[in-house]
C-alpha positions in Angstrom: 10.7 -24.1 -2.1 6.9 -23.9 -2.6 5.5 -24.4 -6.1 1.9 -23.1 -6.4 -0.6 -24.9 -8.6 -3.0 -23.4 -11.1 -3.8 -19.7 -10.6 -2.1 -19.4 -7.3 1.0 -17.4 -6.3 3.3 -17.5 -3.3 4.4 -14.2 -1.7 6.9 -13.4 1.0 5.1 -11.2 3.4 6.6 -7.7 3.9 6.1 -6.5 7.5 5.7 -2.8 8.1 8.2 -1.1 10.2 7.8 -1.4 14.0 8.5 2.3 14.6 6.5 5.3 13.5 8.2 8.3 11.9 8.0 10.1 15.2 10.0 7.3 16.9 7.2 5.5 18.7 7.5 1.7 18.7 4.4 -0.2 17.8 3.7 -3.5 19.7 2.7 -6.6 17.8 -0.8 -6.5 19.3 -1.5 -3.1 17.8 -0.2 -3.8 14.3 -2.5 -4.4 11.4 -2.2 -7.5 9.3 0.3 -6.9 6.5 -1.1 -6.6 3.0 2.0 -6.3 1.0 4.4 -9.0 -0.3 7.0 -9.9 -2.8 6.0 -12.6 -5.3 8.4 -15.6 -5.0 6.6 -18.2 -7.1 3.8 -18.2 -9.7 1.6 -21.1 -10.8 1.1 -22.0 -14.5 -2.3 -20.2 -14.7 -5.9 -21.2 -14.8 -7.3 -23.4 -17.6 -10.0 -21.7 -19.7 -12.9 -23.5 -21.4 -10.7 -24.2 -24.5 -8.2 -26.0 -22.4 -5.6 -23.3 -22.7 -3.7 -21.7 -19.8 -4.6 -18.1 -19.1 -1.5 -15.9 -18.5 -0.8 -14.7 -15.0 -0.8 -10.9 -14.3 2.2 -11.0 -11.9 5.7 -12.4 -12.2 8.4 -13.3 -9.7 9.9 -10.2 -8.1 6.8 -8.1 -8.2 5.6 -6.4 -5.0 1.8 -6.8 -4.6 -1.0 -5.6 -2.4 -3.4 -8.3 -1.4 -6.7 -8.7 0.3 -6.4 -8.4 4.1 -7.7 -11.9 5.1 -6.8 -13.7 1.9 -4.7 -16.8 1.4 -3.1 -19.4 3.5 -0.2 -18.6 5.8 2.9 -20.8 5.6 6.1 -20.5 7.6 9.3 -22.2 6.2 12.8 -21.7 7.6 11.6 -18.8 9.8 10.2 -16.9 6.8 6.5 -16.1 6.5 4.9 -16.8 3.2 1.3 -16.6 2.0 -0.3 -18.7 -0.8 -3.0 -16.7 -2.6 -5.3 -17.1 -5.6 -4.4 -14.5 -8.2 -7.8 -12.9 -7.7 -6.7 -11.9 -4.2 -3.8 -9.9 -5.5 -5.2 -6.4 -5.8 -2.4 -4.4 -7.3 1.3 -4.3 -8.3 3.4 -1.7 -6.5 5.9 -0.1 -9.0 
């Protein structure tokens, strides 16, 4: 498994469905980049000026929205992951 460093997180990318509600299939070339993922690993947090770790805003299992072109794509065992800085995680979906 991937263990992120510092204030980074690893998310498993959640692809949108390939079919619209009306039943039309969307080809890969017409899909937008996914912007949603499940947090699978969290770093220890960023060090502040006092030498203390700042707490992370997300935890393993959270579903987050992230910036469209953020992070680094990694593929392991056929599963697509993205390593992001915590600042690129925009919101938690509840």
